[in-house]
N, C-alpha and C positions, 0 to 999 in steps of 0.2 A: 941980721943974717939977710942972704939973699939966697933967692932961689932959681935956680938956672935950668929951663925948659928947652928940650929939645922937641920941635913938631914934627923932623923930618924922618926920626926913627919909626914911628908909630905908622905910618903910611909906606906904601908899598911902591917904588918909583916905575912910572909905568914903561913899559916895554917898548924900543922902537918898532921894531917888527914883530907882528903877532906869531907866536910860537906855533909849529904844529902839534896837534893831538898825539899821544905819545900811541897810541893804538892806530892801526890801519884797518884795513876790513879782513878779519880773521878766518870768516867763513869761507869768499871770495880765494882768500890765502890757501887754506887748506884743499879745496878744490882742484884749484890748479896745481898746486904741489902733487895731488892724487892721480892726477893727470897725466903729469910727466911720470910719475911713476909706473905707473900702467904703462906707458909708452916704451920705456927702460925694459920694463919686462917683457912686452913684446920684443921687443929687439934680439933680448937675449934667452927667449926662447924658440925665435923662428930665425933666428941670426944665421945659424950656419945654411940655411937653404937660401938667403937672399944674398943676393950680389953685394960686394963690399961697397960702390956708392951709395945703395940705398940704406945701408946699416948706418953708415957715418952721416949722411943726411938726417936719420929718424934721431941718432943720438945727438948730433946736433939740434936738431929742431926740440927735443928735450930739454936739451941744456939753456936753450932761447929761453922756453916757457918756465922753467925756473928763476931765471933773470926779470922776466916780463912780471913773473907773481910776486918776485921781492920789490919790484920797484912799482906796482901798480898797488898792491895788495899788502905789502908785508909791514914789520910794525917799524914806526917811524924812529930812527935814531938822533 
């Protein structure tokens, strides 16, 4: 009777590329999203009295802040 041993199953294969952590910076992410939400709230409240180009610029700035917060501090997928 012979026994067969497989030494490769007990050890994990090393990754070629280091994996990113699954968690970003949640506090910074929350702060940046809160600032973007406050900016949009200000646009909604003061919107009728502001000129249209300024309202559009503020809304695009808030959207850019959301994108920036996701890329810099958001969760890693």
